[in-house]
LOMARZA-699841 format. One record per atom (N, C-alpha, C): residue in three letters; y, x, z. Coordinates in pm, whole numbers, plus 50000, padded with zeros to 5 digits. Layout:
% residues N
ALAYXZ...
% end
This chain:
% residues 330
UNK477195170351237UNK477805165651361UNK478505152351336UNK478235142551422UNK478835129351405UNK480325129751432UNK481055122151352UNK482505121051370UNK482835112751494UNK483725117951576UNK484265110651691UNK485765109951675UNK486315098051671UNK487755096351652UNK488525101851770UNK489735106551742UNK490635111751845UNK490895100851950UNK490615103952075UNK490775094152181UNK492245090452205UNK493145098752156UNK494585096252176UNK495225088852058UNK494405084151963UNK494985078751840UNK495915066851864UNK495625058651963UNK496455046751984UNK497695049452068UNK497795061652119UNK499025065452189UNK500055071352092UNK499605074051969UNK500465080751870UNK501175070951778UNK500785058351781UNK501265049051679UNK501615035551742UNK502785030351706UNK503135016551741UNK502615007651629UNK502424994751657UNK501894985651556UNK502824973751541UNK503004969451417UNK503954958851385UNK503234945751357UNK503784934951409UNK503254921751377UNK503514918651230UNK502504913151164UNK502604910151021UNK503104895951003UNK504394894550973UNK504994881250963UNK504864873951095UNK504454861451088UNK504254853351208UNK502784852351246UNK501954860751185UNK500534860651217UNK500244868951341UNK499004868651384UNK498594877151495UNK498134890851451UNK498094893351320UNK497634906051266UNK498704916751285UNK498314928251338UNK499224939551352UNK498784950951262UNK499764957251199UNK499504968551111UNK500294980751159UNK499784992751133UNK500575004651163UNK501765005351068UNK502885011051110UNK504035012051020UNK503775020850898UNK502825030150910UNK502365038150797UNK500905034550771UNK500615029750650UNK499245026550610UNK498815036250500UNK497515037250479UNK496995047150384UNK496415040250262UNK496965043650146UNK496505038050020UNK495555047449948UNK494485042049895UNK493465050049829UNK493545048349678UNK494765048249627UNK495005046449485UNK494655059149408UNK494995070649466UNK494725083549405UNK493915092049502UNK493215102049449UNK492495112049528UNK491225106849594UNK490775094849558UNK489545089349614UNK488565085049505UNK488805089049383UNK487955084949273UNK486725093649258UNK485875089849165UNK484685097649137UNK484985111449083UNK486195113549031UNK486585126648979UNK487095135949089UNK487265130549210UNK487805138349321UNK486695143649411UNK487025153449491UNK486055159449583UNK485835150349703UNK484585146349726UNK484285136849833UNK484705142149969UNK484425154549999UNK484735159750133UNK486245160050158UNK487045161750054UNK488495161050070UNK488915146750104UNK488375136950031UNK488665122850059UNK488235119250201UNK487105124250240UNK486565121550373UNK487475127250482UNK487935139650462UNK488805145950560UNK490125138450573UNK490665133950461UNK491925126450465UNK491765113450543UNK490665106350518UNK490445093550585UNK490265095350734UNK489475105050774UNK489255107350916UNK490535111550986UNK491315120050921UNK492555124550984UNK493545113050996UNK493605104550894UNK494495092950902UNK494135084351022UNK492855081651042UNK492445073351156UNK492745080351288UNK492575093551293UNK492905101151414UNK494385100051448UNK495215097951347UNK496665096351369UNK497035082151412UNK496055073051413UNK496335059151449UNK496545050051330UNK496325055251209UNK496415046851089UNK495125038751079UNK495235026051099UNK494055017151100UNK493905009150972UNK494915009650885UNK494905001350765UNK494675009950641UNK493615006650565UNK493255013850443UNK493265003950327UNK494035007250224UNK494304997950114UNK493625002649986UNK492834993449927UNK492114996249803UNK492354985149702UNK491794986749584UNK491724976049484UNK490464978249403UNK490024967749335UNK488774968549260UNK488764979749157UNK489924982449094UNK489954992048984UNK490505005749022UNK490665008649152UNK491145021849190UNK490055032249164UNK490485044049121UNK489575054849088UNK490375067249052UNK490155072648935UNK489165068748833UNK487785074748861UNK486735068948797UNK486745056648718UNK486915044448806UNK487245033248742UNK487495020948815UNK486325017548906UNK486645014049030UNK485615010549128UNK485185022049215UNK485465034349173UNK484925045849247UNK485645048249378UNK486915044049392UNK487595045749521UNK486905037249628UNK486515024949591UNK485795016649686UNK484435022849720UNK483765028549622UNK482485035049648UNK482655046849743UNK483705054749720UNK483975066249807UNK484255061549949UNK485105051449962UNK485435046650096UNK484195040650162UNK483355033950085UNK482125028350139UNK481235039250197UNK481165050750131UNK480375061950183UNK480995067650310UNK482325068250314UNK482995073250435UNK482765063650551UNK482805050650523UNK482505040950628UNK481085043150681UNK480145044850591UNK478735046350630UNK478525059050712UNK479165070050670UNK478935082850736UNK479745084450864UNK480975078750868UNK481915082050976UNK482515070251051UNK482915060150979UNK483775049851039UNK483055036951076UNK481785035851043UNK481075023451073UNK481175019251219UNK481085028451316UNK481205024151456UNK482575018351491UNK483565021051404UNK484945016851432UNK485375005151344UNK484414998451279UNK484764987951182UNK485724977651241UNK485534973651365UNK486374963151422UNK487764968251461UNK487994981151446UNK489324986951470UNK490104988951341UNK489484985651227UNK490074988651097UNK490494975951023UNK491544977350944UNK491974966950851UNK491754972350710UNK490784966650641UNK490424970950505UNK490894960250407UNK491634964350307UNK492144955050206UNK491654958950068UNK491404948949984UNK491174951549843UNK491834940449761UNK491834942149628UNK492604933349540UNK491844931149410UNK492264920749339UNK491774918249204UNK492874911949121UNK492874914748993UNK493874908948903UNK494104917248779UNK494084930548794UNK494194939348678UNK492794942148621UNK492754947148498UNK491474948448426UNK490494957148502UNK489284951648518UNK488214958648588UNK486974959948500UNK486584949348428UNK485434950248338UNK485744942848209UNK484904944748109UNK485144939147976UNK484984923947976UNK485604917747878UNK485464903347862UNK486584895647930UNK486574882447914UNK487694874247963UNK487744872448114UNK486684876348186UNK486654873948332UNK486864886748412UNK487174897748342UNK487314910648410UNK488704913648458UNK489614903948449UNK490984905948496UNK491634892348518UNK492874892348561UNK493714880748582UNK493264872648705UNK493594859548710UNK493484852348836UNK492614840048838UNK491654839048746UNK490774827348748UNK489874827648872UNK489364816148911UNK488414815549022UNK487194824448992UNK486714823648867UNK485574831848826UNK485854846648851UNK486994851348802UNK487334865448812UNK487544869848957UNK488314862049032UNK488674866049168UNK487444866749259UNK486564857049249UNK485404856649340UNK484314866449296UNK484124868049165UNK483154877949118UNK483604891949155UNK484914894449141UNK485444907549174UNK485264910749322UNK485514900949408UNK485354903249551UNK483904906649585UNK482964899549525UNK481554902549549UNK481224916949507UNK481764921049393UNK481534934749348UNK482154944849444UNK483384941949491UNK484054951049583UNK483284952549713UNK482794941449767UNK482044942049893UNK480764950349875UNK480144949249760UNK478944957149735UNK479274971949731UNK480374975549662UNK480764989749656UNK481154994949793UNK481804986649872UNK482254990750005UNK481124990750108UNK480064983550077UNK478984982350173UNK479364973850293UNK480194963550271UNK480724955250379UNK480394940550356UNK480384932950463UNK480204918550454UNK481514911350426UNK482624917550464UNK483934911150447UNK485014921850442UNK486154918350383UNK487364926450394UNK488344918950484UNK489284926150538UNK490254919850626UNK491344912750548UNK491764918650435UNK492794912550351UNK492314912950206UNK492394901450138UNK492074900849996UNK493314896149922UNK493724903849821UNK494964901249748UNK494704896149606UNK495594887449563UNK495794885449420UNK496754896349376UNK496264905549292UNK497004917849262UNK498204915449172UNK498184904449097UNK499334901249011UNK499324886448978UNK500474881148949UNK500604867248907UNK500014865848767UNK499294854948745UNK498664852448616UNK499234839648556UNK500084841248455UNK500724829648392UNK499734821148314UNK498534826448284UNK497544819048206UNK496624810548293UNK496724811848424UNK495874804348517UNK496744796348611UNK496454783648634UNK497234775948733UNK497224783148868UNK498374783848930UNK498474790849058UNK497564784349162UNK497374771249150UNK496474764249241UNK495044769749233UNK494644773849112UNK493294779449096UNK493164793149162UNK494174801749139UNK494134815149198UNK494174814349351UNK495074806049404UNK495164804749548UNK493914797849605UNK493344788749527UNK492104782349569UNK490964792249580UNK490964802449493UNK489934812849501UNK490114821149628UNK491364824349662UNK491624831549787UNK491174823249907UNK491484810349903UNK491054801250010UNK489534801250022UNK488844800649909UNK487384800349912UNK486824813349970UNK487454824649939UNK486994837449994UNK487044837450146UNK488114831450202UNK488224830650347UNK487164821150403UNK486994809650339UNK486024799750389UNK484594804750378UNK484334813750284UNK483004819650272UNK482774831050372UNK483834834750445UNK483714845650540UNK483764859350477UNK484254860050352UNK484324872950282UNK485684879650296UNK486674872450351UNK487994877950380UNK488534870850503UNK489304878150584UNK489914871850702UNK491294866450671UNK492034873850590UNK493394870050553UNK493554871950403UNK494614865950347UNK494894868150205UNK496344872050186UNK496604878050070UNK497954882050034UNK498134881949884UNK499344884849840UNK499634886349698UNK500384899349678UNK500394904049554UNK501114916149518UNK501764914049383UNK502964919449368UNK503684918949240UNK504054904749198UNK504214895749292UNK504734882249266UNK506234882249292UNK506994874649212UNK508424873749239UNK508684863249348UNK509944861049380UNK510284852149491UNK509794837949467UNK510034832549347UNK509644818749318UNK508124817149318UNK507414826749261UNK505954826249259UNK505384827149400UNK505994835649483UNK505544837249622UNK505754824449701UNK506884818049680UNK507174805549752UNK506164794649714UNK505844793749586UNK504844783949542UNK503464787249599UNK503104800049597UNK501814804049652UNK501724800749800UNK502804803149873UNK502824800150017UNK502624785350042UNK503254776949960UNK503134762549977UNK501694757949954UNK501054763349850UNK499674759649819UNK498744764049932UNK498884776449975UNK497994781650079UNK498214774650212UNK499444770850238UNK499724763450362UNK499024749950360UNK499024743450244UNK498364730350233UNK496854731550249UNK496314743450216UNK494874745950229UNK494494750950368UNK495514754950445UNK495254760450578UNK494744774650576UNK495134782150472UNK494644795750454UNK495674805850504UNK495244816050579UNK496184825550640UNK496784835450540UNK497894831650476UNK498654840150384UNK499604848550469UNK499264861350487UNK499994869250586UNK500844880350528UNK500614884250400UNK501274896550355UNK501524896650205UNK502604903250167UNK502964905350027UNK503084920450006UNK502344925749910UNK502444939949878UNK503404941549761UNK504474949049785UNK505574949349690UNK505984963749661UNK506354966349537UNK506904979349498UNK508314980549555UNK508494989949648UNK509794990849715UNK510075005149756UNK511235009949718UNK511715023249758UNK513215023549734UNK513815034849766UNK515245036449737UNK515545034449588UNK514575037749503UNK514775036549359UNK514305023049302UNK513655014849383UNK513125001949337UNK513384991549445UNK514404982949421UNK514884974349529UNK514814959449497UNK513844955749412UNK513724941549377UNK513344932849497UNK512744938649598UNK512414931149719UNK513654924349776UNK514794930849761UNK516044925849820UNK516684914749737UNK516104911749621UNK516694901849530UNK516014888249545UNK515974883449669UNK515454870049696UNK514084869849760UNK513234879449728UNK511874879249781UNK511844881149932UNK512674890149982UNK512704892550127UNK513074879850203UNK513984872050147UNK514394859350210UNK513234849550214UNK512444848850106UNK511284839750102UNK510254844050207UNK509994856950217UNK509014861750314UNK509434858450456UNK510724860250485UNK511214857050619UNK511104842050646UNK511444834050547UNK511394819450561UNK509964814550584UNK509004820750516UNK507614816350523UNK506814823450632UNK507424833250698UNK506704840450803UNK505624849550749UNK505884855750634UNK504924864550568UNK505384879050583UNK504484887850618UNK504814902050628UNK504864908750492UNK505264921350491UNK505324928750365UNK504854943050387UNK504254948350282UNK503854962450282UNK504354968650152UNK505064979750162UNK505724985850047UNK504814996349985UNK504504994649855UNK503785005449787UNK504755014049708UNK504365026449685UNK505205036649620UNK506545038249691UNK506575039049825UNK507855040749895UNK508505054149867UNK507725063649816UNK508275076849781UNK508485078149631UNK508515066649562UNK508755066549417UNK507825076149344UNK506535075749385UNK505485083949323UNK505845098849323UNK506495102949431UNK506805117049449UNK508235120749419UNK508995111949352UNK510385115249318UNK511275115749442UNK510855109149551UNK511615109649675UNK510955119249774UNK510455130249721UNK509975141449801UNK510625153949745UNK510285165349801UNK510865177849749UNK510075183449632UNK509085175949581UNK508205181049475UNK508925183849344UNK509915175649311UNK510525176349179UNK512005180149183UNK512445185649294UNK513865188749307UNK514305200049214UNK513365208949180UNK513725220249095UNK513065219448957UNK511775215848954UNK511045215148828UNK509805206548847UNK508955205948746UNK507705198348754UNK506585208148788UNK506055207748912UNK505005217248951UNK503755215448865UNK503055226448843UNK501875226148757UNK500765217348813UNK500715215748947UNK499645207749008UNK500075193549041UNK501195189148983UNK501715175849014UNK501105165248924UNK501295152448961UNK500825141348878UNK501445141748740UNK502755144248736UNK503465143948608UNK502925154548513UNK502665166548566UNK502145177348482UNK500715174748440UNK499995166848519UNK498595164248492UNK498345152748397UNK499375146948342UNK499185136248245UNK498875122748307UNK499305120548430UNK499055107748496UNK499765096548421UNK499075085048410UNK499695073448346UNK500705066948440UNK500685071048568UNK501575064848666UNK502875072648685UNK502895085148644UNK504115093048651UNK504075103248539UNK504955101248441UNK504995110048325UNK506245118648332UNK506255130048264UNK507445138648267UNK508725131248231UNK508635121648138UNK509855114348097UNK510375104948206UNK509525101948308UNK509995093748419UNK510895101548514UNK510805114748507UNK511575123248598UNK512895126548531UNK513835117448539UNK515105119048471UNK516055127748551UNK516975133848482UNK517965142448549UNK518825134248644UNK519075121548607UNK519875112848694UNK519165110648828UNK517865107748824UNK517125105548948UNK517005118349030UNK516775129448962UNK516675142249034UNK517995145649101UNK519115142749034UNK520425145449094UNK520615137049221UNK520185124549215UNK520275115949334UNK519355121049444UNK518155125149407UNK517205130249506UNK517745142749574UNK518425151249499UNK518995163349559UNK520075159849662UNK520905150149631UNK521935145949727UNK521295139349850UNK520265131249827UNK519565124949939UNK518865135450024UNK518375146049960UNK517685156750033UNK518645163750129UNK519875165950085UNK520885172150173UNK521125163250294UNK521225150350270UNK521445140850379UNK520255140850475UNK519045141350420UNK517845141450505UNK517835153850595UNK518195165250538UNK518225177550618UNK519225176450732UNK520335169850705UNK521335167850811UNK520805158950922UNK519855150050887UNK519225141250986UNK518035147951055UNK517695160251012UNK516555167151069UNK515235162251013UNK515235157050889UNK514045151750825UNK513865157950687UNK512655156750636UNK512445159650495UNK512905147450415UNK513055149250285UNK513445137950200UNK512395126850208UNK511115130450207UNK510055120350215UNK510135112650346UNK510365119550455UNK510455112850585UNK511635103350588UNK512775107350533UNK513925098350532UNK513665086350442UNK512995088550329UNK512695077450238UNK511785067150305UNK510795071750380UNK509915062650452UNK510675055350563UNK511495062650636UNK512295056450743UNK513215045750685UNK513775048450568UNK514675038850504UNK513935025950468UNK512725027150415UNK511925015350381UNK511645006950505UNK511415013650618UNK511055006750742UNK512275002650826UNK513475005550779UNK514685003250858UNK514814988450897UNK515294986251016UNK515624972751066UNK514424963251068UNK513214968551049UNK512024960251060UNK511804950350948UNK512494951950835UNK512304942450724UNK510914943550663UNK510364955750659UNK509054958350599UNK508064961350711UNK506894954950708UNK505894956750812UNK505304970750809UNK504974975650690UNK504294988550679UNK504634994950546UNK504665008250544UNK504855015850421UNK503515022150383UNK503145020450259UNK501835024650211UNK501955038250143UNK501315048250202UNK501425061850148UNK500105066250087UNK500185076049998UNK499025083249950UNK499135097649996UNK498055105049983UNK498085119150022UNK496955126649953UNK497195139249925UNK496145147849872UNK495805159049969UNK496635160450074UNK496415170750175UNK496625164750314UNK495865169650410UNK495995164950548UNK497415166950600UNK498035178050564UNK499385180850612UNK500375170350566UNK500155164550448UNK501045153950400UNK500975141750491UNK499805138650543UNK499685127550637UNK500515130350762UNK500385142250817UNK501155145950936UNK502655144950909UNK503075150250795UNK504495150150762UNK505025135850746UNK504255127350680UNK504705113650659UNK504755105750789UNK503755107250873UNK503745100051001UNK504905104751089UNK505315117251074UNK506445122451152UNK507745115251119UNK507785108051008UNK508975100050977UNK509265089951086UNK508235085851160UNK508395075551264UNK509175080851384UNK509375094051390UNK510145099751499UNK511645097251486UNK512085093651365UNK513515091451344UNK513695080151243UNK513675067851292UNK513815056051206UNK515235050451204UNK516065054851295UNK517405048951307UNK518355054551203UNK519155045751144UNK520245049551054UNK521535043551108UNK522605051051100UNK523915045251130UNK524365037151008UNK525315028351029UNK525855020650916UNK526495029950814UNK527085040850862UNK527705050550771UNK526645057250685UNK525505060450744UNK524425066650666UNK523885057050561UNK523695044650599UNK523185034850503UNK524175032750387UNK525455032750421UNK526475031250317UNK526465043250222UNK526285055150278UNK526265067150195UNK525035067150103UNK523895062750153UNK522695061850070UNK522925052149954UNK523515040649982UNK523825031049875UNK524775037149773UNK525725044849822UNK526685051149732UNK525995061449642UNK525095069349699UNK524345079149620UNK523485072249515UNK522805061749557UNK521905054649464UNK522655047649353UNK523865043249384UNK524685036649282UNK525165046449175UNK525125059249212UNK525425069849117UNK526875071349082
% end
């Protein structure tokens, strides 16, 4: 039976302008960093993607090396596009990235023109697409002139292989330089993907000011601190969790007693607000409109529903914000 998207999907979600561009993104976007690799069950990945779109989530975020194995998340999403979402391509914002190691040799990572453009061609082949909506430089490369990396992004747009470009994991000074170069080239630099959560606040140390000054939007990855800002680890490390499974992204030693103590206090506050801890953490990232979108992952359909429900209560009083800062300060 052919997939038909929920006709009410656009009544369920508001959309935020990305910086000063005309691009709008949902406040909750879906990241395919985990649970979409070749080691995962395809039908589960398919169900998650379809349900996300039914909820009004139009933005799907990938990178060349997402999996595992590297590249398989793009292959999985390409199959889902072919089977289900192809009729809706013009309603979707698909992003991918390059910069971290993808293949052997000197051109399989970092920010050279060779690496960036070859990687994009490979990504498009895996996705089965002619273009992506956003192409990112996934990390700053001190070994390559920034003009070369930004020039590669510019070339991707001029070739019609990307509509917009962005950067990820750049600091404030690097972002300001990148914006200046791309502005001189006339390339639409619209978004910065940044690690941001209650436990990771480097965005507030100058970068947010640069983004506002340059009219660039932002999307926060790991807004739930890879699960530490959910109820998953409040008591122990569940057997089916990332940490218990030997993930390189969340190890048992990352789950410190200090962070768990803070999470428990934040959880009490969330309950008083009528939210789960995860919902409050997402609402906090999106507070006051500083961040365009929060990028979530999910392994179950119910997690998507629960995370999107955070949008029902985004308001914080000044007293609540002060208490959160006090808790985080420890």
